[in-house]
SENU-901517 format. One record per residue (C-alpha): residue in one letter; z, y, x. Coordinates in steps of 0.05 Angstrom, whole numbers. Each point is the difference from the previous one (the first is absolute). Example, Ala and Ser with C-alpha at 12.3 -4.5 7.8 and 13.67 -1.06 7.14 Angstrom:
SITE   rest        w        v        u
SITE      a      156      -90      246
SITE      s      -13       69       27
//
This chain:
SITE   rest        w        v        u
SITE      x     -437     -226      -69
SITE      x      -13       44       61
SITE      x       44       40       46
SITE      x       65      -15       34
SITE      x       46      -52      -31
SITE      x       75       -2       11
SITE      x       17      -66       34
SITE      x       43      -47      -39
SITE      x       65      -20       33
SITE      x       48      -57      -17
SITE      x       66       31      -19
SITE      x       64      -38       15
SITE      x       27      -40      -58
SITE      x       56       30      -43
SITE      x       51      -47       31
SITE      x      -20       23       70
SITE      x        7       73      -21
SITE      x       65       -8      -38
SITE      x       45       24       56
SITE      x      -40       60       24
SITE      x       30       69      -11
SITE      x      -19       73        8
SITE      x       50       57        8
SITE      x      -10       58      -48
SITE      x       14       69       30
SITE      x       -2       60      -48
SITE      x        1       72       23
SITE      x        4       61      -44
SITE      x      -38       50       42
SITE      x      -55       52        2
SITE      x      -12      -15       74
SITE      x      -38      -64      -10
SITE      x      -44        5       62
SITE      x       61       10       43
SITE      x       29      -65      -27
SITE      x      -66      -35       13
SITE      x       -2       24       72
SITE      x       72      -23       11
SITE      x      -16      -71      -25
SITE      x      -71      -13       21
SITE      x       13      -19       72
SITE      x       50      -55      -17
SITE      x      -47      -23      -56
SITE      x      -59      -12       47
SITE      x       27      -20       68
SITE      x       11      -75       12
SITE      x       67      -27      -23
SITE      x       45      -43       45
SITE      x       -5      -60      -47
SITE      x      -77        5       -8
SITE      x      -25       32       65
SITE      x      -71      -27       -5
SITE      x      -13       26      -71
SITE      x      -38       65       -9
SITE      x       44       33      -51
SITE      x      -31       39      -57
SITE      x       23       52      -51
SITE      x      -26       25      -67
SITE      x       11       71      -25
SITE      x       -9       13      -74
SITE      x      -18       67      -31
SITE      x      -13       21      -71
SITE      x      -70       28        5
SITE      x      -61      -13       43
SITE      x        4       72       26
SITE      x       72       -7       22
SITE      x      -14      -69       31
SITE      x      -56       29       42
SITE      x       43       60       18
SITE      x       59      -41       25
SITE      x      -48      -46       38
SITE      x      -30       60       38
SITE      x       68       30       13
SITE      x       29      -65       26
SITE      x      -62      -13       43
SITE      x       12       67       35
SITE      x       73      -19       12
SITE      x      -18      -69       28
SITE      x      -52       30       47
SITE      x       54       42       33
SITE      x       51      -58        5
SITE      x       -5      -39       65
SITE      x       18      -70      -25
SITE      x      -38        7      -66
SITE      x      -64       37       17
SITE      x      -42      -64        0
SITE      x       18      -16      -73
SITE      x      -52       14      -53
SITE      x        8       15      -75
SITE      x      -39      -28      -59
SITE      x       -6       40      -64
SITE      x       -9      -38      -66
SITE      x       -9       39      -65
SITE      x      -28      -15      -69
SITE      x      -61       45        8
SITE      x      -29      -46       53
SITE      x      -54      -51      -16
SITE      x       16      -74       -4
SITE      x      -37      -10       66
SITE      x       41       54       34
SITE      x       66      -28      -27
SITE      x      -18      -70       22
SITE      x      -21       23       69
SITE      x       62       42       14
SITE      x       47      -52      -31
SITE      x      -27      -54       46
SITE      x        5       47       59
SITE      x       73       14      -15
SITE      x       18      -73      -12
SITE      x      -35      -25       63
SITE      x       48      -32       48
SITE      x      -40       26       60
SITE      x      -29       67       20
SITE      x      -69        6      -30
SITE      x      -52       38       41
SITE      x       57       32       38
SITE      x       29       25      -65
SITE      x       74      -12       -2
SITE      x       15        8      -75
SITE      x       75       -6       -8
SITE      x       11       52      -54
SITE      x      -30        5      -69
SITE      x        7       63      -43
SITE      x      -16      -19      -72
SITE      x        7       20      -72
SITE      x       43      -49      -37
SITE      x      -55      -23      -47
SITE      x      -47      -16       58
SITE      x       48      -34       46
SITE      x       63      -26      -35
SITE      x      -22      -71      -12
SITE      x      -38      -54       38
SITE      x       17       25       70
SITE      x       27      -63       32
SITE      x       19        3       73
SITE      x       60      -27       38
SITE      x       -5       61       45
SITE      x       16       51      -54
SITE      x       73       17        8
SITE      x        7       72      -23
SITE      x      -21       34      -65
SITE      x        7       74      -12
SITE      x       -5       33      -68
SITE      x       -2       75       11
SITE      x       11       15      -73
SITE      x       36      -31      -59
SITE      x      -32      -66      -24
SITE      x      -28        8      -70
SITE      x       29      -65      -26
SITE      x       41      -61       17
SITE      x      -65      -39        4
SITE      x      -25       46       56
SITE      x       69       -4       33
SITE      x       -1      -76        3
SITE      x      -74       -5       19
SITE      x        9       48       58
SITE      x       65      -31       24
SITE      x      -34      -68       -3
SITE      x      -51       18       53
SITE      x       54       -3       55
SITE      x       32      -62       29
SITE      x      -53      -49      -24
SITE      x       23      -57       43
SITE      x       56      -52      -10
SITE      x       71       24       15
SITE      x      -21       72       11
SITE      x       62       41       16
SITE      x       16       71      -26
SITE      x       14       25       71
SITE      x      -75       -5       13
SITE      x      -29       11      -70
SITE      x       13       64      -37
SITE      x      -25       38      -61
SITE      x       15       75        9
SITE      x       -6       46      -60
SITE      x        2       76       11
SITE      x        4       36      -67
SITE      x       23       64      -34
SITE      x       12       24      -71
SITE      x      -67       36        4
SITE      x      -34      -68        2
SITE      x       29      -20      -67
SITE      x      -18       67      -30
SITE      x      -72       -4       25
SITE      x       -9      -71      -28
SITE      x       31       20      -66
SITE      x      -45       61       -7
SITE      x      -61      -41       18
SITE      x       18      -53      -52
SITE      x       12       52      -54
SITE      x      -61       43       16
SITE      x      -20       31      -68
SITE      x      -73       13       19
SITE      x      -20      -72       12
SITE      x      -64      -18      -37
SITE      x       29      -66      -23
SITE      x       72        0      -24
SITE      x       33      -69       -1
SITE      x       71       10      -23
SITE      x       21      -73        9
SITE      x      -24        3       72
SITE      x       37       65       12
SITE      x       63      -28      -29
SITE      x       -4      -61       45
SITE      x      -13       44       62
SITE      x       60       45      -16
SITE      x       44      -62       -7
SITE      x      -26      -24       68
SITE      x       17       67       32
SITE      x       70        3      -29
SITE      x       13      -72       22
SITE      x      -24       16       70
SITE      x       42       63        3
SITE      x       62      -39      -21
SITE      x      -13      -52       53
SITE      x       -7       52       56
SITE      x       63       36      -23
SITE      x       43      -63       -2
SITE      x       36      -40       54
SITE      x      -15      -67      -31
SITE      x      -32      -56       39
SITE      x      -76        7       -2
SITE      x      -17      -70       24
SITE      x      -46      -29      -53
SITE      x       38      -66       -1
SITE      x       68       34       -5
SITE      x       -5       59      -48
SITE      x       73        2      -17
SITE      x       52       55       -8
SITE      x       26      -10       70
SITE      x      -23        8       71
SITE      x      -25      -59       40
SITE      x        0      -12       75
SITE      x      -72       22        7
SITE      x       11       67      -35
SITE      x       64       22       34
SITE      x      -35       62       24
SITE      x      -31       16      -68
SITE      x       18       72      -13
SITE      x      -32       68       -9
SITE      x       -5       34       67
SITE      x       -3       75      -10
SITE      x      -38       33       57
//
């Protein structure tokens, strides 16, 4: 096998990871980039408890075109921000070759600057970057659309806080969504001009969308280990924030 290979890392054991937690912040808004700009500085600058760690963030978008677009827009913003202008952005989408994906993934996961490239942000489509990214430096995840399923929700949330006793004050999964996201995904799923019609697949996707919509519209605890009809200490701030 030729090309770049993603380096294998030894993940902490389940017992070591049992007490980590990530805060979930949902925002019903059409001004997604404004929310991203408000949060990105605190997501990337060193934290008081881990001052020597180069903090990283992942931004998820639905399509490769929108991932590239937000990457370019954010790069322009960072270049004009004094304390963030040295930070670089990696883009990871499904249309890339295996070699490209491996190269850029390794570049993002590197604990040091590589060839003066300070890759602290990754803009990715969910399918290309929602699993296998294991770094103790990743503390912030942004989904600038509605997740398509609970599986995506948990996979993306799980990229943050991958170290023992990770605390929700430093690890956050922020979802910016609108009703248009649900309508777009529903129309895409029910597209009548598809060459191959798989009704069982469509039915499963619709159920996933409805389940995800109910989750985002509720005030129940979204911690995977505590999905109960009550709030928990980690999710005290779980609410829709209308902007």
